[in-house]
VOTOR-951704 format. One record per residue: y, x, z of N, C-alpha, C, O in turn; residue in one letter. Coordinates in steps of 0.1 Angstrom, whole numbers, plus 5000, padded with zeros to 4 digits. Each point is the difference from the previous one (the first is absolute). Layout:
N
+---------+--------+------+----------+---------+-------+---------+--------+------+---------+--------+------+------+
! n.north ! n.east ! n.up ! ca.north ! ca.east ! ca.up ! c.north ! c.east ! c.up ! o.north ! o.east ! o.up ! type !
+---------+--------+------+----------+---------+-------+---------+--------+------+---------+--------+------+------+
!       Y !      X !    Z !        Y !       X !     Z !       Y !      X !    Z !       Y !      X !    Z !    A !
...
+---------+--------+------+----------+---------+-------+---------+--------+------+---------+--------+------+------+
END
This chain:
167
+---------+--------+------+----------+---------+-------+---------+--------+------+---------+--------+------+------+
! n.north ! n.east ! n.up ! ca.north ! ca.east ! ca.up ! c.north ! c.east ! c.up ! o.north ! o.east ! o.up ! type !
+---------+--------+------+----------+---------+-------+---------+--------+------+---------+--------+------+------+
!    4987 !   5008 ! 4999 !     5011 !    4992 !  5001 !    5015 !   5010 ! 5000 !    5000 !   5012 ! 5004 !    M !
!    5009 !   4981 ! 4992 !     5013 !    5006 !  4999 !    5008 !   4995 ! 5013 !    4997 !   4989 ! 5005 !    T !
!    5014 !   5020 ! 5001 !     5009 !    4998 !  5010 !    5005 !   4986 ! 5001 !    5000 !   4993 ! 5010 !    V !
!    5005 !   5001 ! 4975 !     5005 !    4986 !  4999 !    4988 !   4992 ! 5001 !    5000 !   4989 ! 5005 !    K !
!    4990 !   5016 ! 4991 !     4989 !    4986 !  5003 !    4999 !   5001 ! 5016 !    5003 !   4991 ! 5007 !    L !
!    4992 !   5019 ! 4997 !     4998 !    4999 !  5015 !    5012 !   4993 ! 5009 !    4998 !   4995 ! 5011 !    D !
!    5011 !   5006 ! 4983 !     5016 !    4994 !  5007 !    4997 !   4985 ! 5000 !    4997 !   4994 ! 5010 !    L !
!    5003 !   5002 ! 4978 !     4999 !    4988 !  4999 !    4988 !   4993 ! 5007 !    5002 !   4990 ! 5007 !    I !
!    4984 !   5018 ! 4990 !     4989 !    4989 !  5005 !    5003 !   5000 ! 5017 !    4999 !   4989 ! 5006 !    D !
!    5006 !   5023 ! 5001 !     5000 !    5000 !  5014 !    5013 !   4989 ! 5000 !    5001 !   4995 ! 5012 !    A !
!    5006 !   5002 ! 4982 !     5014 !    4990 !  5001 !    4991 !   4986 ! 5001 !    5000 !   4991 ! 5008 !    M !
!    4993 !   5010 ! 4982 !     4994 !    4984 !  4997 !    4990 !   4997 ! 5012 !    4999 !   4989 ! 5004 !    R !
!    4994 !   5022 ! 5001 !     4992 !    4998 !  5007 !    5003 !   4996 ! 5015 !    4994 !   4992 ! 5007 !    H !
!    5015 !   5015 ! 4997 !     5010 !    4999 !  5014 !    5003 !   4982 ! 4997 !    4997 !   4991 ! 5007 !    E !
!    5012 !   5008 ! 4980 !     5008 !    4987 !  5000 !    4989 !   4990 ! 5002 !    5003 !   4989 ! 5006 !    R !
!    4984 !   5012 ! 4988 !     4988 !    4991 !  5000 !    4999 !   4995 ! 5016 !    5000 !   4989 ! 5006 !    A !
!    4997 !   5024 ! 4999 !     4998 !    4999 !  5014 !    5010 !   4995 ! 5009 !    4997 !   4993 ! 5010 !    A !
!    5015 !   5009 ! 4988 !     5009 !    4990 !  5006 !    5000 !   4986 ! 5000 !    4999 !   4991 ! 5009 !    L !
!    5002 !   5007 ! 4973 !     4998 !    4985 !  4997 !    4989 !   4992 ! 5011 !    5004 !   4991 ! 5007 !    L !
!    4983 !   5014 ! 4994 !     4989 !    4997 !  5004 !    5007 !   4998 ! 5016 !    4998 !   4989 ! 5006 !    T !
!    5010 !   5022 ! 5002 !     5001 !    4999 !  5014 !    5010 !   4985 ! 5001 !    4999 !   4991 ! 5008 !    T !
!    5010 !   5009 ! 4981 !     5011 !    4988 !  5002 !    4991 !   4988 ! 4995 !    5005 !   4991 ! 5005 !    L !
!    4983 !   5005 ! 4988 !     4996 !    4991 !  4995 !    5001 !   4986 ! 5011 !    5006 !   4990 ! 4997 !    S !
!    4987 !   5014 ! 5015 !     4998 !    4986 !  5010 !    5016 !   4998 ! 5006 !    5001 !   4992 ! 5009 !    P !
!    5007 !   5012 ! 4988 !     5016 !    4996 !  5005 !    5007 !   4992 ! 4990 !    5002 !   5002 ! 4988 !    A !
!    5001 !   4989 ! 5017 !     5011 !    4990 !  4995 !    5014 !   5006 ! 5001 !    5002 !   5009 ! 5009 !    G !
!    5010 !   4984 ! 4982 !     5010 !    5008 !  4998 !    5010 !   4996 ! 5014 !    5011 !   5006 ! 5004 !    S !
!    4983 !   4982 ! 5003 !     5008 !    5001 !  5015 !    4998 !   5012 ! 5007 !    5008 !   5008 ! 5002 !    D !
!    4975 !   4993 ! 5001 !     4998 !    5014 !  5007 !    5006 !   5012 ! 4995 !    5006 !   5006 ! 5008 !    L !
!    4993 !   4997 ! 4981 !     5007 !    5010 !  4993 !    5013 !   5001 ! 5003 !    5004 !   5011 ! 5002 !    L !
!    5004 !   4979 ! 5000 !     5017 !    5002 !  5004 !    5000 !   5001 ! 5014 !    5010 !   5006 ! 5005 !    M !
!    4981 !   4990 ! 5004 !     5002 !    5000 !  5015 !    5003 !   5014 ! 5004 !    4993 !   5010 ! 4999 !    Q !
!    5021 !   4988 ! 5007 !     5007 !    5015 !  5005 !    4992 !   5007 ! 5009 !    4990 !   4994 ! 5003 !    P !
!    5010 !   5017 ! 5002 !     4995 !    5006 !  5008 !    4984 !   5004 ! 5002 !    4994 !   5004 ! 5010 !    G !
!    5001 !   4993 ! 4977 !     4984 !    5001 !  5000 !    4997 !   5016 ! 4999 !    4991 !   5007 ! 5006 !    L !
!    5019 !   4997 ! 4985 !     4996 !    5019 !  4999 !    5012 !   5008 ! 5004 !    5009 !   5004 ! 4992 !    V !
!    4991 !   4998 ! 5021 !     5010 !    5007 !  5009 !    5011 !   4988 ! 5001 !    4996 !   4989 ! 5005 !    G !
!    5017 !   5012 ! 4992 !     5008 !    4991 !  4999 !    5001 !   4991 ! 4983 !    5008 !   4990 ! 4999 !    E !
!    4986 !   5013 ! 4994 !     5001 !    4996 !  4989 !    4985 !   4988 ! 4996 !    4989 !   5000 ! 5005 !    W !
!    5015 !   4993 ! 4985 !     4991 !    4992 !  4995 !    4989 !   5005 ! 4990 !    5003 !   5011 ! 4995 !    S !
!    4988 !   4984 ! 5002 !     4993 !    5008 !  4990 !    5007 !   4997 ! 4984 !    4996 !   5006 ! 4990 !    I !
!    5011 !   4986 ! 5010 !     5009 !    4998 !  4987 !    5011 !   5011 ! 4999 !    5004 !   5004 ! 4989 !    A !
!    5001 !   5002 ! 5024 !     5007 !    5010 !  4998 !    4994 !   5012 ! 5000 !    5007 !   5010 ! 4997 !    Q !
!    4982 !   4991 ! 5004 !     4994 !    5012 !  4998 !    4995 !   4997 ! 4985 !    4996 !   5011 ! 4994 !    V !
!    5004 !   4983 ! 5002 !     4997 !    4994 !  4985 !    5011 !   5009 ! 4990 !    4999 !   5008 ! 4991 !    L !
!    5011 !   4984 ! 5015 !     5016 !    5007 !  4992 !    4998 !   5014 ! 5003 !    4999 !   5007 ! 4990 !    A !
!    5001 !   4999 ! 5023 !     5001 !    5014 !  5002 !    4994 !   5009 ! 4988 !    5006 !   5009 ! 4994 !    H !
!    4980 !   4986 ! 5004 !     4988 !    5007 !  4993 !    5011 !   4999 ! 4983 !    5002 !   5010 ! 4993 !    L !
!    5003 !   4977 ! 5004 !     5004 !    4996 !  4986 !    5011 !   5011 ! 5002 !    5001 !   5008 ! 4990 !    A !
!    5006 !   4994 ! 5019 !     5013 !    5009 !  4999 !    4994 !   5010 ! 4997 !    5004 !   5004 ! 4988 !    A !
!    4988 !   5004 ! 5016 !     4994 !    5013 !  4997 !    4995 !   5000 ! 4986 !    5000 !   5010 ! 4994 !    S !
!    4997 !   4981 ! 5002 !     4994 !    4997 !  4982 !    5015 !   5003 ! 4990 !    5001 !   5008 ! 4991 !    D !
!    5008 !   4983 ! 5015 !     5015 !    4998 !  4992 !    5005 !   5015 ! 4999 !    5004 !   5004 ! 4989 !    W !
!    4994 !   5004 ! 5023 !     5005 !    5013 !  5000 !    4994 !   5010 ! 4994 !    5006 !   5010 ! 4997 !    R !
!    4981 !   4988 ! 5001 !     4992 !    5009 !  4990 !    5005 !   4999 ! 4986 !    5002 !   5009 ! 4992 !    L !
!    4998 !   4974 ! 5006 !     5002 !    4997 !  4988 !    5016 !   5007 ! 4994 !    5001 !   5003 ! 4988 !    I !
!    5009 !   4999 ! 5020 !     5009 !    5005 !  5001 !    5002 !   5017 ! 4995 !    5007 !   5006 ! 4992 !    Q !
!    4982 !   4999 ! 5016 !     4998 !    5013 !  4998 !    4994 !   5006 ! 4988 !    5003 !   5011 ! 4995 !    A !
!    4986 !   4977 ! 5000 !     4997 !    5005 !  4985 !    5009 !   4999 ! 4991 !    5001 !   5008 ! 4991 !    I !
!    5008 !   4980 ! 5009 !     5014 !    4998 !  4992 !    5007 !   5014 ! 5000 !    5000 !   5006 ! 4990 !    G !
!    5004 !   4999 ! 5019 !     5007 !    5013 !  5005 !    4992 !   5009 ! 4987 !    5005 !   5003 ! 4989 !    V !
!    4980 !   4998 ! 5017 !     4994 !    5012 !  4992 !    5001 !   5001 ! 4985 !    5002 !   5011 ! 4993 !    L !
!    4997 !   4975 ! 5001 !     5001 !    4997 !  4986 !    5011 !   5001 ! 4995 !    5000 !   5005 ! 4988 !    H !
!    5012 !   4993 ! 5018 !     5016 !    5005 !  4997 !    5004 !   5013 ! 4999 !    5007 !   5005 ! 4991 !    C !
!    4987 !   5000 ! 5020 !     5006 !    5016 !  5001 !    4989 !   5009 ! 4998 !    5003 !   5012 ! 4999 !    T !
!    4983 !   4983 ! 5000 !     4989 !    5010 !  5001 !    4996 !   5008 ! 5009 !    4990 !   5007 ! 4997 !    G !
!    5017 !   4993 ! 5016 !     4998 !    5007 !  5014 !    5002 !   4988 ! 5009 !    5006 !   4990 ! 4997 !    S !
!    4988 !   5015 ! 5014 !     5002 !    4990 !  5015 !    5005 !   5012 ! 5009 !    4997 !   5001 ! 5012 !    L !
!    5011 !   5008 ! 4982 !     5005 !    5013 !  5008 !    5011 !   4992 ! 5010 !    5001 !   5003 ! 5012 !    A !
!    5006 !   4989 ! 4983 !     5010 !    4994 !  5008 !    5000 !   4986 ! 5008 !    5009 !   4993 ! 5004 !    E !
!    4975 !   5006 ! 4996 !     4998 !    4988 !  5003 !    5001 !   4997 ! 5016 !    4991 !   5006 ! 5004 !    W !
!    5014 !   4989 ! 5003 !     5004 !    5000 !  5013 !    4988 !   4994 ! 5010 !    4995 !   4989 ! 4999 !    E !
!    5002 !   5021 ! 5011 !     4989 !    4999 !  5008 !    5005 !   4993 ! 5014 !    5007 !   5006 ! 5008 !    T !
!    4989 !   4983 ! 4993 !     5009 !    4994 !  5012 !    4994 !   5006 ! 5012 !    4989 !   5003 ! 5002 !    L !
!    5023 !   4999 ! 5008 !     4997 !    5002 !  5013 !    4993 !   4989 ! 5008 !    4998 !   4988 ! 4997 !    S !
!    4997 !   5016 ! 5013 !     4994 !    4990 !  5010 !    5013 !   4990 ! 5006 !    4996 !   4990 ! 5004 !    D !
!    5014 !   5012 ! 4997 !     5011 !    4989 !  5005 !    5002 !   4995 ! 4985 !    4995 !   4988 ! 5000 !    A !
!    5008 !   5014 ! 4990 !     5000 !    4994 !  4987 !    4990 !   4987 ! 4995 !    5003 !   4989 ! 4996 !    Q !
!    4982 !   5019 ! 5006 !     4991 !    4990 !  5000 !    4998 !   4988 ! 5009 !    4997 !   4989 ! 4995 !    V !
!    5007 !   5014 ! 5023 !     5003 !    4992 !  5008 !    5009 !   4990 ! 4996 !    4998 !   4989 ! 5003 !    E !
!    5013 !   5015 ! 4990 !     5012 !    4990 !  4998 !    4994 !   4992 ! 4988 !    5002 !   4988 ! 5001 !    A !
!    4992 !   5017 ! 4989 !     4998 !    4993 !  4987 !    4986 !   4989 ! 5004 !    4997 !   4990 ! 4993 !    M !
!    4995 !   5013 ! 5019 !     4993 !    4992 !  5006 !    5005 !   4987 ! 5006 !    4999 !   4988 ! 4997 !    N !
!    5007 !   5018 ! 5011 !     5011 !    4988 !  5004 !    5006 !   4988 ! 4991 !    5000 !   4987 ! 5000 !    A !
!    5005 !   5022 ! 4992 !     5007 !    4992 !  4991 !    4990 !   4989 ! 4992 !    5004 !   4988 ! 4998 !    Q !
!    4982 !   5016 ! 4999 !     4994 !    4992 !  4994 !    4991 !   4990 ! 5008 !    4995 !   4989 ! 4997 !    V !
!    5005 !   5017 ! 5013 !     4994 !    4987 !  5012 !    5010 !   4990 ! 5001 !    4997 !   4988 ! 5001 !    A !
!    5015 !   5016 ! 4999 !     5007 !    4989 !  5005 !    5004 !   4993 ! 4988 !    5005 !   4989 ! 5003 !    A !
!    4994 !   5015 ! 4985 !     5004 !    4993 !  4986 !    4984 !   4991 ! 4999 !    5000 !   4989 ! 4993 !    R !
!    4990 !   5014 ! 5011 !     4988 !    4992 !  4998 !    4998 !   4990 ! 5008 !    4994 !   4989 ! 4997 !    A !
!    5012 !   5014 ! 5017 !     4999 !    4987 !  5013 !    5010 !   4987 ! 4994 !    4999 !   4989 ! 5005 !    A !
!    5010 !   5014 ! 4982 !     5006 !    4990 !  4995 !    4995 !   4991 ! 4988 !    5003 !   4989 ! 4997 !    T !
!    4989 !   5021 ! 4998 !     4993 !    4993 !  4987 !    4987 !   4989 ! 4999 !    4992 !   5001 ! 5009 !    Q !
!    5008 !   4993 ! 4985 !     4988 !    4992 !  4998 !    4988 !   5009 ! 4997 !    5000 !   5008 ! 4990 !    P !
!    4987 !   4990 ! 5018 !     4986 !    5006 !  4993 !    5001 !   5003 ! 4988 !    5001 !   5011 ! 4995 !    F !
!    4998 !   4978 ! 4999 !     4999 !    5003 !  4983 !    5007 !   5010 ! 4994 !    4995 !   5007 ! 4991 !    P !
!    5016 !   4993 ! 5014 !     5011 !    5009 !  4991 !    4994 !   5013 ! 5007 !    4999 !   5009 ! 4992 !    R !
!    4996 !   4996 ! 5022 !     4998 !    5013 !  5003 !    4985 !   5001 ! 4993 !    4997 !   5012 ! 4996 !    I !
!    4993 !   4980 ! 5001 !     4988 !    5001 !  4993 !    5005 !   5003 ! 4986 !    4995 !   5011 ! 4996 !    W !
!    5014 !   4983 ! 4996 !     5002 !    5004 !  4985 !    5005 !   5013 ! 4999 !    4999 !   5008 ! 4991 !    A !
!    5008 !   4997 ! 5022 !     5006 !    5015 !  4999 !    4990 !   5009 ! 5001 !    5000 !   5010 ! 4993 !    R !
!    4991 !   4987 ! 5016 !     4991 !    5008 !  5004 !    4988 !   5003 ! 4989 !    4994 !   5010 ! 5000 !    F !
!    5005 !   4981 ! 4992 !     4988 !    5000 !  4989 !    5007 !   5006 ! 4988 !    4994 !   5008 ! 4992 !    T !
!    5019 !   4988 ! 5006 !     5008 !    5005 !  4988 !    5002 !   5014 ! 5000 !    4999 !   5006 ! 4990 !    E !
!    5004 !   5003 ! 5026 !     5003 !    5009 !  5000 !    4986 !   5010 ! 4996 !    5001 !   5011 ! 4996 !    A !
!    4990 !   4982 ! 5006 !     4987 !    5010 !  4998 !    4995 !   4999 ! 4985 !    4995 !   5009 ! 4994 !    R !
!    5007 !   4980 ! 5001 !     5000 !    5000 !  4987 !    5007 !   5009 ! 4989 !    4995 !   5006 ! 4991 !    E !
!    5020 !   4994 ! 5016 !     5007 !    5009 !  4990 !    4998 !   5012 ! 5004 !    5001 !   5009 ! 4991 !    L !
!    4994 !   4995 ! 5021 !     4995 !    5015 !  5003 !    4989 !   5004 ! 4991 !    5001 !   5009 ! 4993 !    L !
!    4991 !   4983 ! 5008 !     4989 !    5007 !  4990 !    4999 !   5000 ! 4987 !    4993 !   5008 ! 4993 !    L !
!    5018 !   4983 ! 5000 !     5004 !    5004 !  4989 !    5005 !   5012 ! 4997 !    4996 !   5008 ! 4991 !    M !
!    5015 !   4994 ! 5019 !     5009 !    5011 !  4999 !    4992 !   5015 ! 5002 !    5004 !   5011 ! 4995 !    A !
!    4985 !   4986 ! 5012 !     4991 !    5013 !  5005 !    4988 !   5002 ! 4986 !    4996 !   5011 ! 4998 !    I !
!    5001 !   4980 ! 4997 !     4994 !    4995 !  4986 !    5006 !   5010 ! 4988 !    4994 !   5007 ! 4992 !    G !
!    5020 !   4992 ! 5009 !     5009 !    5008 !  4990 !    5001 !   5013 ! 5003 !    5004 !   5007 ! 4991 !    G !
!    4993 !   4999 ! 5020 !     5000 !    5014 !  4999 !    4991 !   5008 ! 4998 !    4988 !   4996 ! 5000 !    L !
!    5017 !   5017 ! 4999 !     4989 !    5011 !  4996 !    4995 !   5005 ! 5012 !    5006 !   4998 ! 5010 !    T !
!    4982 !   5011 ! 4989 !     4994 !    5006 !  5009 !    5010 !   5009 ! 5006 !    5000 !   5000 ! 5013 !    E !
!    5009 !   5009 ! 4979 !     5011 !    5009 !  5006 !    5009 !   4994 ! 5007 !    5005 !   5005 ! 5010 !    D !
!    4999 !   4980 ! 4985 !     5011 !    4995 !  5006 !    5000 !   4997 ! 5014 !    5009 !   4998 ! 5008 !    E !
!    4973 !   4999 ! 4997 !     4997 !    4995 !  5012 !    4999 !   5014 ! 5006 !    4999 !   4999 ! 5012 !    L !
!    5002 !   5013 ! 4983 !     4998 !    5008 !  5008 !    5013 !   5009 ! 5003 !    5000 !   5011 ! 5006 !    L !
!    5010 !   4983 ! 4988 !     5014 !    5007 !  5004 !    5002 !   4997 ! 5016 !    4997 !   4990 ! 5007 !    T !
!    5011 !   5022 ! 4993 !     5004 !    5001 !  5015 !    5011 !   4992 ! 5004 !    5010 !   5000 ! 4992 !    P !
!    4991 !   4991 ! 5019 !     5012 !    4992 !  5007 !    5007 !   5006 ! 5006 !    4996 !   5006 ! 5011 !    V !
!    5018 !   4996 ! 4984 !     5011 !    5006 !  5010 !    4995 !   5016 ! 5005 !    4992 !   5007 ! 4994 !    G !
!    5014 !   4994 ! 5016 !     4995 !    5017 !  5005 !    4989 !   4998 ! 5008 !    4998 !   5009 ! 5008 !    T !
!    4996 !   4981 ! 4992 !     4987 !    4999 !  5005 !    4986 !   5007 ! 4992 !    5000 !   5005 ! 4989 !    Q !
!    4989 !   4994 ! 5021 !     4989 !    5007 !  4995 !    4992 !   4993 ! 4996 !    4988 !   5002 ! 5002 !    S !
!    5017 !   4984 ! 4990 !     4990 !    4993 !  4998 !    5002 !   4991 ! 4987 !    5012 !   4997 ! 4997 !    Y !
!    4977 !   4998 ! 4995 !     5002 !    4996 !  4989 !    5006 !   4986 ! 4996 !    5005 !   4994 ! 5010 !    S !
!    4995 !   4999 ! 4980 !     5004 !    4988 !  4999 !    4987 !   4991 ! 5004 !    5003 !   4989 ! 5005 !    L !
!    4985 !   5015 ! 4993 !     4990 !    4994 !  4999 !    4995 !   5000 ! 5016 !    4993 !   4990 ! 5004 !    E !
!    5012 !   5022 ! 5008 !     4999 !    4997 !  5009 !    5007 !   4991 ! 5006 !    4995 !   4994 ! 5009 !    Q !
!    5021 !   5004 ! 4987 !     5008 !    4992 !  5003 !    4996 !   4985 ! 5002 !    5001 !   4992 ! 5009 !    L !
!    4992 !   5005 ! 4977 !     4994 !    4988 !  4997 !    4989 !   4997 ! 5007 !    4999 !   4988 ! 5003 !    I !
!    4993 !   5019 ! 5000 !     4986 !    4997 !  5010 !    5007 !   5001 ! 5014 !    4996 !   4991 ! 5007 !    A !
!    5015 !   5016 ! 5001 !     5003 !    4997 !  5011 !    5007 !   4986 ! 5002 !    4999 !   4995 ! 5011 !    G !
!    5007 !   5000 ! 4978 !     5009 !    4989 !  5002 !    4993 !   4987 ! 4993 !    5005 !   4989 ! 4998 !    D !
!    4982 !   5015 ! 4999 !     4997 !    4986 !  4993 !    4985 !   4997 ! 5009 !    5000 !   4992 ! 5009 !    T !
!    4988 !   5013 ! 4988 !     4985 !    4998 !  5002 !    5001 !   5005 ! 5015 !    4997 !   4991 ! 5008 !    W !
!    5007 !   5021 ! 4999 !     5002 !    5008 !  5010 !    5007 !   4989 ! 5009 !    4995 !   4995 ! 5010 !    M !
!    5020 !   5001 ! 4984 !     5005 !    4990 !  5011 !    4993 !   4986 ! 5002 !    4999 !   4994 ! 5010 !    H !
!    4997 !   5004 ! 4981 !     4990 !    4990 !  5003 !    4990 !   4997 ! 5008 !    4997 !   4990 ! 5006 !    E !
!    4995 !   5023 ! 4991 !     4988 !    5006 !  5008 !    5007 !   4999 ! 5021 !    4995 !   4995 ! 5011 !    Q !
!    5016 !   5010 ! 4987 !     5006 !    5001 !  5013 !    5002 !   4986 ! 5007 !    4995 !   4997 ! 5011 !    E !
!    5011 !   4995 ! 4982 !     5005 !    4984 !  5006 !    4988 !   4990 ! 5000 !    4998 !   4991 ! 5008 !    H !
!    4993 !   5012 ! 4980 !     4986 !    4989 !  5002 !    4997 !   4996 ! 5014 !    5000 !   4988 ! 5003 !    R !
!    4997 !   5022 ! 5006 !     4992 !    5000 !  5014 !    5009 !   4990 ! 5007 !    4995 !   4990 ! 5006 !    P !
!    5016 !   5013 ! 4993 !     5009 !    4994 !  5011 !    5004 !   4983 ! 4993 !    5005 !   4990 ! 5007 !    E !
!    4993 !   5009 ! 4979 !     5002 !    4984 !  4993 !    4985 !   4996 ! 5006 !    5000 !   4988 ! 5005 !    I !
!    4989 !   5018 ! 4994 !     4989 !    4995 !  5000 !    4998 !   4995 ! 5015 !    4994 !   4989 ! 5002 !    A !
!    5011 !   5018 ! 5008 !     4998 !    4998 !  5015 !    5010 !   4985 ! 5001 !    4997 !   4990 ! 5006 !    R !
!    5015 !   5012 ! 4987 !     5009 !    4989 !  5007 !    4995 !   4987 ! 4990 !    5005 !   4990 ! 5004 !    A !
!    4988 !   5008 ! 4988 !     4991 !    4990 !  4991 !    4991 !   4996 ! 5011 !    5002 !   4990 ! 5006 !    I !
!    4989 !   5018 ! 4996 !     4991 !    4998 !  5010 !    5002 !   4994 ! 5011 !    4993 !   4990 ! 5005 !    F !
!    5017 !   5016 ! 5001 !     5004 !    4996 !  5015 !    5006 !   4985 ! 5000 !    4997 !   4993 ! 5009 !    T !
!    5011 !   5004 ! 4980 !     5006 !    4987 !  4997 !    4989 !   4986 ! 4999 !    5001 !   4989 ! 5005 !    V !
!    4987 !   5018 ! 4984 !     4992 !    4990 !  4996 !    4990 !   4996 ! 5010 !    4994 !   4989 ! 5001 !    L !
!    5005 !   5023 ! 5008 !     4989 !    5003 !  5011 !    5007 !   4988 ! 5012 !    4993 !   4992 ! 5004 !    H !
!    5017 !   5008 ! 4999 !     5005 !    4994 !  5010 !    5004 !   4987 ! 4996 !    5002 !   4992 ! 5009 !    A !
!    4999 !   5003 ! 4979 !     4999 !    4988 !  4993 !    4986 !   4994 ! 5002 !    4999 !   4989 ! 5006 !    A !
!    4991 !   5017 ! 4989 !     4990 !    4995 !  5001 !    4994 !   5000 ! 5015 !    4991 !   4991 ! 5002 !    N !
!    5012 !   5016 ! 5008 !     4997 !    4999 !  5017 !    5007 !   4986 ! 5002 !    4995 !   4992 ! 5007 !    D !
!    5015 !   5004 ! 4988 !     5009 !    4986 !  5005 !    4992 !   4990 ! 4993 !    5000 !   4988 ! 5004 !    G !
!    4993 !   5015 ! 4985 !     4991 !    4989 !  4994 !    4990 !   4996 ! 5010 !    4998 !   4988 ! 5002 !    R !
!    4995 !   5021 ! 5003 !     4989 !    4996 !  5011 !    5000 !   4997 ! 5010 !    4990 !   4997 ! 5006 !    Q !
+---------+--------+------+----------+---------+-------+---------+--------+------+---------+--------+------+------+
END
């Protein structure tokens, strides 16, 4: 396999696992605040989508300039501010809008990755010692892998409590 095909396969595999995790939950449960730390599951999905949109921007920069040497690597404080902004915006949006952005971002990102060459995927990012492929992996399937257990716990806890209430 190639770097590109391996990346796309990993992204699709982890997204399928996340969708399986989400499948027992309805939109009311997904919008319930405070299930994943202070966030709703929908806010986590918006957060994951924001990462995809930022990667789409990076690929656009690469296409326009031929380089990611100037790509801004966000500081921890910038990431926290962006996360807070995304979560606040998601808290006021209806679930169908969040879901549409979540699915649209991944579809567009996969199309953008499909248009990259192997060399472009190996392009260094900014002054960091990692490649575009590593940036994409970290911000997509690895990111979902990080959040999936807490989403699964939240869904299980709510559904289990609802089941106990019916017995």
